[in-house]
C-alpha positions in Angstrom: -104.2 180.5 69.6 -106.0 177.0 69.5 -105.9 175.0 66.3 -109.0 175.3 64.1 -111.5 172.5 64.8 -112.8 170.2 62.1 -116.3 169.9 63.5 -118.5 172.9 64.5 -120.4 172.8 67.8 -123.8 171.0 67.5 -125.8 170.8 70.7 -128.5 168.6 68.9 -125.9 165.8 68.3 -123.4 166.0 71.1 -123.4 167.0 74.8 -121.7 170.1 76.0 -118.1 169.9 77.2 -117.6 170.9 80.8 -114.3 172.6 79.9 -114.9 174.5 76.7 -118.7 174.6 76.7 -118.9 173.5 73.0 -120.5 170.4 71.7 -118.2 168.2 69.7 -117.9 164.5 68.9 -115.8 161.7 70.5 -116.5 163.0 74.0 -115.4 161.2 77.1 -116.8 160.9 80.6 -114.4 162.2 83.2 -115.2 162.6 86.9 -115.7 166.3 86.3 -118.3 165.6 83.5 -118.3 165.2 79.7 -115.1 166.3 78.0 -114.9 166.7 74.2 -112.2 165.2 72.0 -110.4 168.6 71.6 -110.2 169.2 75.3 -108.9 165.6 75.9 -106.2 166.3 73.4 -105.4 169.7 75.0 -105.2 168.0 78.4 -102.7 165.4 77.1 -100.5 168.1 75.7 -100.5 170.5 78.6 -96.9 170.6 79.8 -95.8 172.5 82.8 -95.4 172.5 86.6 -98.2 171.2 88.8 -99.9 174.0 90.8 -100.5 171.6 93.8 -97.7 169.0 93.8 -94.8 170.9 92.0 -94.3 168.0 89.6 -93.0 169.0 86.1 -94.7 167.1 83.3 -98.1 166.6 81.7 -100.9 168.5 83.6 -104.3 167.1 82.4 -106.3 168.0 85.5 -107.8 171.3 86.8 -108.1 172.1 90.5 -111.1 174.0 91.9 -109.3 177.3 91.2 -108.9 176.3 87.6 -105.1 175.7 87.9 -103.4 172.9 86.0 -102.4 169.9 88.0 -100.7 166.6 87.3 -102.1 163.2 87.1 -101.2 162.5 90.7 -103.5 165.3 91.9 -106.6 164.5 89.8 -108.7 161.5 88.7 -108.4 162.2 84.9 -108.5 158.7 83.2 -105.8 159.2 80.6 -102.3 157.8 80.3 -99.6 160.5 80.4 -96.6 158.2 79.8 -95.3 157.3 76.4 -96.1 153.6 75.7 -92.7 153.3 73.9 -90.2 154.9 76.2 -92.2 155.4 79.4 -91.3 159.1 79.6 -93.9 161.6 80.6 -93.9 164.0 77.6 -96.0 165.5 74.8 -97.5 162.7 72.7 -99.7 162.1 69.8 -103.2 160.5 69.9 -101.7 157.0 70.1 -99.9 157.9 73.2 -96.4 157.8 71.6 -94.3 160.8 72.5 -93.0 163.1 69.9 -89.4 162.3 70.7 -89.9 158.6 69.9 -91.7 159.6 66.7 -88.9 162.0 65.7 -86.3 159.5 66.6 -87.9 156.9 64.3 -88.2 159.5 61.5 -84.6 160.7 61.7 -83.1 157.1 62.0 -85.1 156.2 58.8 -84.1 159.3 56.9 -80.4 159.4 57.8 -79.6 155.8 57.5 -76.8 155.2 54.9 -76.0 152.4 52.5 -74.6 150.3 55.3 -77.9 150.6 57.3 -76.3 153.0 59.8 -76.2 156.7 60.2 -72.9 157.9 58.7 -70.5 159.1 61.3 -70.3 162.6 59.9 -74.1 163.0 60.3 -74.5 161.5 63.8 -74.1 164.9 65.6 -76.9 166.3 63.5 -79.1 163.3 64.2 -78.5 163.6 68.0 -79.2 167.3 67.9 -82.5 167.0 66.2 -83.7 164.1 68.3 -82.6 165.8 71.5 -84.2 169.2 70.8 -86.3 170.6 73.7 -89.5 170.5 71.7 -89.4 167.4 69.5 -92.8 168.1 68.1 -91.3 171.2 66.4 -88.8 168.9 64.7 -91.4 166.5 63.6 -93.5 169.4 62.1 -90.4 170.8 60.3 -89.8 167.5 58.6 -93.4 166.5 58.0 -94.5 169.8 56.6 -91.6 170.6 54.4 -91.0 167.9 51.8 -87.6 169.4 50.9 -86.2 168.5 54.3 -86.5 164.7 54.0 -85.2 164.8 50.5 -82.1 166.7 51.6 -81.6 164.3 54.6 -81.9 161.3 52.4 -79.4 162.8 49.9 -76.9 163.4 52.7 -77.3 159.9 54.1 -76.9 158.2 50.7 -74.0 160.4 49.6 -75.8 161.9 46.7 -75.2 165.2 48.4 -71.6 165.3 49.6 -71.1 166.7 53.1 -69.4 169.9 52.0 -70.2 173.6 51.5 -69.5 173.3 47.8 -72.3 170.6 47.5 -74.8 172.9 49.2 -73.7 175.8 47.0 -74.6 173.7 44.0 -78.2 173.1 45.2 -81.0 175.5 44.2 -80.9 178.3 46.8 -83.6 178.2 49.4 -84.2 179.0 53.1 -84.5 175.3 53.8 -81.0 174.6 52.2 -79.4 177.4 54.2 -81.2 176.3 57.4 -79.9 172.8 57.1 -76.5 174.0 56.3 -76.6 176.1 59.4 -77.5 173.1 61.5 -74.6 171.1 60.1 -72.2 174.0 60.9 -73.7 174.5 64.4 -73.2 170.8 65.3 -69.7 170.4 63.8 -70.7 168.4 60.7 -69.5 171.2 58.4 -66.7 173.7 59.0 -67.7 177.3 59.8 -67.4 179.9 57.1 -68.3 183.6 56.8 -71.5 183.6 54.7 -71.3 187.3 54.0 -67.9 186.8 52.4 -69.3 184.0 50.3 -72.4 186.1 49.4 -70.2 189.0 48.2 -68.1 186.6 46.0 -71.3 185.1 44.6 -72.8 188.6 43.9 -69.5 189.9 42.4 -69.0 187.3 39.7 -71.9 188.2 37.4 -71.2 191.9 38.0 -67.7 191.6 36.6 -68.9 189.3 33.7 -71.3 192.0 32.7 -68.6 194.5 32.1 -68.0 194.6 28.4 -64.8 196.7 28.3 -61.9 194.4 28.9 -59.8 197.2 30.6 -62.6 198.1 32.9 -63.2 194.5 33.8 -59.6 194.0 34.6 -59.5 197.1 36.9 -62.7 196.2 38.8 -61.4 192.6 39.3 -58.1 193.9 40.6 -59.9 196.5 42.9 -62.3 194.0 44.4 -59.8 191.1 44.7 -57.0 193.0 46.3 -58.8 195.8 48.2 -62.5 195.1 48.9 -62.2 191.3 49.5 -59.0 192.0 51.5 -60.8 194.4 53.8 -63.7 192.0 54.3 -61.3 189.1 55.1 -59.5 191.3 57.6 -62.8 192.2 59.2 -63.7 188.4 59.2 -60.6 187.7 61.3 -62.0 189.9 64.1 -65.5 188.3 63.9 -68.2 187.6 61.3 -68.6 190.3 58.6 -71.6 192.4 59.5 -74.5 193.1 57.3 -73.4 196.8 57.1 -69.9 195.9 55.9 -71.3 193.5 53.3 -73.6 196.1 51.9 -70.9 198.8 52.0 -68.7 196.5 50.0 -71.4 196.0 47.4 -72.0 199.7 47.2 -68.3 200.6 46.8 -68.0 198.0 44.0 -71.2 199.3 42.2 -70.0 202.9 42.3 -66.5 201.9 41.0 -68.1 200.2 38.0 -70.4 203.2 37.5 -67.5 205.7 37.7 -65.5 203.8 35.1 -68.5 203.6 32.8 -69.1 207.4 33.3 -65.5 208.1 32.6 -65.5 206.1 29.5 -68.6 208.0 28.2 -66.4 211.2 28.5 -63.8 209.5 26.3 -61.3 208.8 29.0 -59.6 205.8 30.6 -58.7 205.8 34.3 -55.1 206.8 33.7 -56.4 209.8 31.8 -58.7 211.0 34.6 -58.2 214.7 35.5 -59.3 216.8 38.5 -62.0 218.3 36.3 -63.5 214.8 35.7 -63.4 214.0 39.5 -65.1 217.3 40.3 -67.7 216.8 37.6 -68.5 213.3 39.0 -69.0 214.3 42.6 -70.8 217.6 41.7 -73.2 216.3 39.0 -75.2 213.5 40.7 -76.7 212.3 43.9 -74.9 211.9 47.2 -74.4 208.2 46.6 -71.7 209.1 44.1 -69.6 209.9 47.1 -69.1 206.2 47.7 -66.8 206.1 44.6 -64.1 207.8 46.8 -63.1 204.4 48.1 -62.2 203.3 44.6 -60.4 206.6 43.8 -58.3 206.5 47.0 -57.3 203.0 46.0 -56.4 204.1 42.5 -54.3 206.9 43.7 -52.4 204.6 46.1 -51.8 202.2 43.3 -50.6 205.1 41.1 -53.3 204.2 38.5 -54.3 207.9 38.4 -52.2 211.0 39.2 -52.6 214.6 40.1 -56.1 214.5 41.4 -57.6 215.1 44.9 -60.7 213.4 46.1 -63.1 216.0 47.5 -63.7 215.6 51.1 -67.1 214.1 51.9 -68.6 215.7 55.1 -70.0 213.4 57.6 -73.8 214.1 57.8 -75.4 214.5 61.2 -78.4 212.5 60.1 -81.9 212.8 61.5 -82.5 213.9 65.1 -85.6 213.0 67.1 -87.2 215.7 69.2 -87.0 215.3 72.9 -90.8 214.7 73.0 -90.5 211.9 70.4 -87.5 210.5 72.4 -89.5 210.3 75.6 -92.5 208.8 73.7 -90.2 206.1 72.2 -88.8 205.2 75.6 -92.3 205.1 77.1 -93.5 202.9 74.2 -90.7 200.4 74.7 -91.4 200.1 78.4 -95.1 199.7 78.1 -95.6 198.1 74.6 -97.9 195.0 74.9 -97.5 193.5 71.5 -93.9 194.2 70.6 -91.7 191.1 71.3 -89.4 191.3 74.3 -86.3 190.9 72.1 -87.2 194.1 70.1 -88.1 195.9 73.2 -84.8 195.1 74.8 -82.9 196.2 71.6 -84.9 199.4 71.4 -84.1 200.2 75.1 -80.4 199.9 74.5 -80.8 202.0 71.4 -82.7 204.7 73.3 -80.8 204.7 76.6 -77.3 204.1 75.4 -77.2 205.3 71.8 -76.0 201.9 70.5 -76.5 201.0 66.8 -78.9 198.1 66.1 -76.1 196.4 64.1 -74.0 196.2 67.4 -76.8 195.3 69.8 -77.9 192.2 67.8 -74.4 190.8 68.0 -74.1 191.0 71.7 -73.5 187.9 73.7 -74.8 186.7 77.0 -71.5 187.5 78.8 -72.1 191.2 78.0 -74.9 191.2 80.8 -74.5 190.6 84.5 -76.3 191.2 87.8 -74.3 193.8 89.8 -74.7 195.0 93.4 -77.2 197.7 92.2 -79.0 195.6 89.5 -78.5 194.7 85.9 -75.3 195.9 84.1 -74.3 195.8 80.5 -71.0 196.2 78.8 -70.6 197.8 75.4 -67.0 199.0 75.7 -64.4 198.6 78.5 -66.6 199.4 81.5 -69.8 197.9 82.9 -72.8 200.3 82.8 -75.8 200.2 85.1 -79.2 199.7 83.4 -81.9 201.6 85.3 -85.3 200.2 86.2 -87.8 199.5 84.7 -85.7 199.2 81.5 -83.6 196.5 83.2 -86.8 194.4 83.9 -87.6 194.3 80.2 -84.1 193.2 79.3 -84.2 190.4 82.0 -87.5 189.1 80.6 -85.9 188.7 77.1 -82.7 187.1 78.5 -84.7 184.6 80.5 -86.8 183.5 77.5 -84.7 184.1 74.3 -86.6 182.8 71.3 -85.3 180.0 69.1 -83.6 177.9 71.9 -86.2 175.1 71.8 -85.1 173.9 68.4 -81.9 172.2 67.2 -80.7 175.5 65.7 -79.6 177.4 68.8 -79.7 174.9 71.7 -76.9 176.5 73.8 -76.4 179.7 71.9 -74.2 182.3 73.6 -76.0 185.0 71.6 -78.1 187.4 73.4 -80.3 187.9 70.4 -80.3 184.6 68.4 -82.1 184.6 65.0 -84.2 182.0 63.3 -81.2 180.7 61.3 -78.8 178.4 63.1 -75.9 180.3 64.9 -76.9 183.6 63.5 -78.1 186.7 65.1 -81.4 188.5 64.5 -81.3 190.4 61.2 -80.4 194.0 61.7 -82.6 195.4 59.0 -85.6 193.3 60.1 -85.2 194.6 63.7 -84.8 198.2 62.4 -87.9 197.9 60.3 -90.0 196.5 63.2 -88.9 199.3 65.5 -89.6 202.0 62.8 -93.1 200.5 62.3 -93.5 200.9 66.1 -92.7 204.7 65.8 -89.1 204.2 67.0 -86.8 205.4 64.2 -83.4 203.9 65.0 -81.1 206.6 63.6 -83.0 209.7 64.8 -83.6 208.2 68.3 -80.0 207.1 68.6 -78.8 210.6 67.7 -81.0 212.1 70.4 -79.7 209.6 73.0 -76.1 210.7 72.2 -77.1 214.4 72.4 -78.5 213.7 75.9 -75.4 211.8 77.1 -72.9 214.3 75.6 -74.4 216.9 77.9 -73.6 214.8 80.9 -70.1 213.4 80.4 -66.9 214.1 78.5 -66.5 212.5 75.0 -63.6 210.3 76.0 -65.5 209.0 79.0 -68.5 208.1 76.8 -66.1 206.5 74.2 -64.6 204.2 76.7 -67.9 203.2 78.4 -70.0 202.8 75.3 -67.4 201.4 72.8 -67.1 204.0 70.1 -64.2 206.1 68.9 -63.5 209.4 70.7 -63.9 211.2 67.3 -67.5 210.0 67.1 -68.1 211.0 70.7 -66.6 214.5 70.0 -68.8 214.9 66.9 -72.0 214.4 69.1 -70.6 216.7 71.7 -70.2 219.4 69.2 -73.6 218.8 67.9 -75.0 219.1 71.4 -73.2 222.4 71.9 -71.4 221.3 75.1 -68.3 222.9 76.5 -66.1 219.8 76.3 -64.3 221.0 73.2 -61.3 221.9 75.3 -61.2 218.6 77.1 -57.9 216.7 77.5 -56.4 215.1 74.4 -58.5 212.2 73.3 -57.0 208.7 73.1 -57.4 206.8 69.8 -57.6 203.1 70.5 -56.8 200.8 67.5 -59.5 198.7 65.9 -62.5 200.9 67.1 -65.1 201.7 64.5 -65.7 205.4 64.1 -69.5 204.9 64.0 
């Protein structure tokens, strides 16, 4: 969408532009006729490949067919080369390219007390100056006053180059974005932000517990069980959003259970089977998440002679076959939904993959095979049928966010807006749901369809889930694979 214009069209004062047809000031006479100031600026900032000559650069001219052509193929009287560096690139009205302007700005902001950019910040400076669209970097710094303040603080040493220093700053998206840039380019070491977020969330929760014995129990449970599980997960890869939220839920329900037990006049070591049954039977289904704390308490011998009621695994919502087909048709033909969300939705609908897993996929999970595009969720490569494969190819060829310093060479198939992070799972699920593609219901229908066509263990290997989960969908589909050969149980596979 073109930028709003300061002046309205006035035929009584200015001649009509041969390009846009409007009457604006500061017009110029080109061989093709009168061209207004706004179209001159648009011509200077038209970057692409010449339709006639094949040259890649600024395309100020138009051929008789209305196609954009380079300065060599037209008589447009403008200078397309930066008067500072001589490169043919996007420039401001003074004909200085945005990379030169951005370089000047960064070299000024990041200069240290010794009149040089500190060694630890040089990779950041090079990444910002070298970003594919330097005008985006200029706008980021110019439009957000917090950015130059933070860069000056890093250069002067007022903000030490450490995670602890960033943690002490007022939390904001700008602070986290800059931290992400520093991590991406090696200025700061990587850390699992979900681990840190849980620890930050936990501290006030424990401090708010007034009973000293309860506070001690919750601290012990979270430190030696919940955090230990999260750290173990972090060794296999970044902690997922689902694991982070599950840890918070387990902690919250543990605190609630201890409060509830205290209201009944009992400490944890006095808990009876009657108390446990009353807890699980007297409230909402979310009380079931207290089972994690109770299993830990039993293992630690903090409570005896109780059995935690078995919590059945709910089947969840199921889309009708009509809704399933409509969802697939919408993803293939949608005109306004971004290609990234269409690609995620297609893998959800065709292969029953959870959104949380799809957004973490890397580029090496896709390849062109003999019969077309293939994707790998588990051990085996799986063919993607057309035209679904075409939608995924469009996304992979133009992944968003790669024109900034945040994700210049990202291996992620679905990079997010924050540096080195994936698209947010809940944001994606919300957008799909608003497009009438409910993730859980559609995924369940996809598995119902696949379970009728292949044995559970085959699906488990191909699509990267546990055989137990595959069997559950087969049972729900009413297939005759229940007598299938003994399932293998690979280690480290999530049962979801």
